[in-house]
C-alpha positions in Angstrom: 97.3 -15.8 18.8 94.3 -18.1 19.1 92.0 -18.5 22.1 89.4 -21.1 22.7 86.5 -19.8 24.8 83.5 -21.8 25.9 80.1 -20.5 26.8 77.4 -23.1 27.8 77.3 -25.4 25.0 79.1 -23.0 22.5 82.7 -23.1 21.8 84.3 -20.1 20.1 87.7 -19.5 18.5 88.9 -16.0 19.1 91.9 -15.1 16.8 93.8 -11.9 17.8 96.8 -10.2 16.2 100.4 -11.0 17.2 100.9 -7.6 18.6 100.2 -6.6 22.1 98.8 -3.2 21.0 97.5 -2.5 17.5 97.7 0.6 15.3 95.2 3.0 13.8 96.7 4.0 10.5 95.2 7.0 8.8 95.8 6.6 5.1 95.5 9.8 3.0 91.9 10.3 1.7 90.2 7.7 4.0 87.5 8.8 6.4 88.4 6.0 8.9 91.6 4.6 10.2 92.8 1.1 9.2 93.1 -1.1 12.2 96.3 -3.2 12.1 96.7 -5.7 14.9 99.2 -8.2 13.4 102.3 -8.6 11.2 100.3 -10.2 8.6 97.9 -7.1 8.4 100.8 -4.8 8.3 102.3 -6.8 5.3 99.1 -6.6 3.4 98.6 -2.9 4.2 102.1 -2.1 2.9 101.7 -4.3 -0.2 98.2 -3.5 -1.2 97.4 0.0 0.1 100.4 1.9 1.1 100.5 5.2 -0.8 104.4 5.5 -1.1 106.0 2.1 -2.3 109.6 3.0 -2.4 112.2 4.3 0.0 114.3 2.9 2.8 111.6 3.0 5.5 109.0 1.2 3.2 111.5 -1.3 2.2 112.7 -2.0 5.7 109.1 -2.5 6.9 108.4 -5.0 4.3 111.6 -6.9 5.0 110.9 -6.8 8.8 107.4 -8.1 8.4 108.8 -11.0 6.2 111.6 -11.7 9.0 108.9 -11.8 11.5 106.7 -14.1 9.6 109.6 -16.4 9.1 110.3 -16.4 12.9 113.7 -14.4 12.7 112.4 -11.4 14.7 109.8 -10.7 17.5 106.4 -9.4 16.2 107.0 -6.0 17.8 109.7 -5.3 15.4 107.2 -5.4 12.5 104.9 -3.0 14.5 107.8 -0.5 15.0 108.9 -0.7 11.3 105.3 0.1 10.3 105.4 3.1 12.4 108.6 4.2 11.1 107.4 3.8 7.5 104.3 5.9 8.4 106.4 8.5 10.0 108.7 8.7 6.8 105.7 9.6 4.5 103.7 11.8 6.9 100.9 9.2 7.7 99.4 9.4 11.2 99.3 6.3 13.2 98.3 6.0 16.8 98.3 3.1 19.3 95.1 1.1 19.4 94.0 -0.2 22.8 92.3 -3.6 22.4 88.5 -3.2 22.9 88.6 0.6 22.8 86.4 2.3 20.0 88.2 4.0 17.2 89.2 7.4 18.1 87.8 10.4 15.9 90.3 12.0 13.7 90.8 15.7 14.4 
């Protein structure tokens, strides 16, 4: 989603993800979560940084992200598929409220 905002004589383009609520994904061995706000970010995370690159949940998440990108499914389907892929391999992910600071990991 893209928003154009004007402040005085300045115009800003604000780009946000295609999900209503992003996710904080805690990858193993990382001190901070990865903020995922869109299907494109989920696809990149799965393809480039996901620790377990096999199994039905992983494959479904990749396929769902591709289907969303091609316009065959709503964006929230990719979000849910990423959550399910995380659960399948024991990765913690939590809902991220836009504008809220990252929550500390306990």
